[in-house]
C-alpha positions, -999 to 999 in steps of 0.1 A, spaced: -110 -226 20 -135 -254 16 -114 -275 37 -110 -253 64 -150 -243 66 -156 -280 67 -132 -290 93 -148 -260 111 -185 -273 105 -174 -309 112 -160 -295 148 -192 -277 153 -213 -306 145 -189 -331 175 -192 -303 199 -230 -301 195 -240 -333 199 -242 -350 235 -218 -372 246 -230 -411 245 -230 -427 283 -203 -448 294 -219 -483 297 -202 -513 306 -208 -550 314 -224 -560 346 -200 -590 342 -167 -593 329 -165 -603 289 -173 -626 273 -208 -627 288 -223 -662 287 -262 -660 285 -278 -691 301 -315 -677 291 -318 -654 266 -348 -621 270 -381 -640 259 -408 -608 262 -444 -616 274 -471 -612 247 -491 -589 274 -476 -576 304 -495 -602 329 -482 -635 306 -454 -657 313 -425 -645 297 -386 -638 307 -385 -602 312 -343 -601 311 -312 -621 304 -295 -645 328 -260 -647 327 -240 -672 340 -215 -661 370 -198 -676 400 -213 -671 433 -192 -641 445 -190 -627 413 -187 -587 416 -214 -569 395 -208 -537 380 -231 -506 371 -236 -504 336 -241 -470 334 -238 -440 354 -266 -435 375 -286 -434 411 -297 -468 435 -332 -470 428 -337 -501 451 -314 -519 471 -327 -547 494 -348 -578 494 -376 -589 472 -393 -621 483 -365 -633 499 -334 -626 475 -314 -597 471 -324 -572 443 -304 -539 431 -324 -514 410 -303 -485 395 -317 -456 373 -301 -442 347 -302 -406 336 -318 -415 303 -350 -427 323 -341 -460 320 -339 -487 350 -315 -520 356 -318 -546 378 -300 -572 389 -307 -604 411 -299 -623 432 -271 -604 447 -258 -590 477 -258 -549 471 -225 -529 482 -245 -498 478 -278 -481 494 -309 -465 483 -302 -429 468 -262 -434 462 -248 -420 433 -227 -446 409 -204 -449 380 -205 -465 351 -180 -498 361 -182 -493 397 -187 -528 417 -222 -524 427 -230 -562 444 -219 -595 448 -238 -626 431 -257 -647 458 -272 -679 455 -308 -686 449 -311 -674 414 -337 -692 392 -312 -712 370 -300 -745 376 -268 -733 379 -256 -696 392 -264 -668 376 -271 -630 375 -307 -622 356 -302 -589 347 -331 -567 333 -339 -533 319 -365 -509 325 -379 -481 307 -414 -471 327 -429 -501 331 -423 -520 297 -393 -541 302 -369 -540 278 -336 -563 265 -308 -553 281 -282 -567 259 -297 -538 236 -275 -517 261 -244 -533 249 -221 -525 220 -231 -553 195 -202 -583 186 -181 -584 163 -189 -613 136 -159 -635 136 -148 -665 117 -144 -694 144 -116 -724 135 -136 -755 129 -117 -780 151 -137 -810 140 -117 -840 127 -136 -843 91 -130 -806 86 -91 -806 88 -91 -839 67 -111 -826 39 -89 -790 44 -119 -772 43 -115 -737 52 -76 -721 55 -48 -734 35 -34 -743 66 -61 -771 70 -80 -760 104 -110 -752 86 -134 -725 95 -166 -719 109 -187 -687 105 -211 -698 136 -203 -685 173 -202 -704 205 -240 -710 218 -245 -684 245 -217 -667 239 -217 -625 238 -183 -614 237 -181 -582 219 -154 -554 228 -139 -547 261 -157 -518 277 
């Protein structure tokens, strides 16, 4: 009887909770962060109000969640796309050639733009932003956090010393700099 009651309560609790919106990466995994989010101390101070993701010109960019196109056009000579999400957040992508128009509904994972030249990075990159009202947030917070992993240490010193695994490959608790692997969407 107790098991039946607990099962029923768990089922009711699951159906009463709103479903979390599907969130996908704007680019295929693994994401390579060229420049991390560095919020300014005040609204008008210097800072980096988004993250730069390394990607080749022509890369297809995906909507990270379902929403509506807030803006698709040029800002200061660069193509910009802004998507309004149902939870009140807005994501921005630049420099891009939008493939959608203002007011259009988009689904999570839909290709919405193509990366163009003209980024502020030394190499081509996507500047991806996230706003709540007028406040900038870290867009990586939308994504599932990566699972920590032990990686093989390929250095000759680790192999010679026999550090790490029994097969002599060595293990390192670090992660490649700038990578954000996480699970596949």
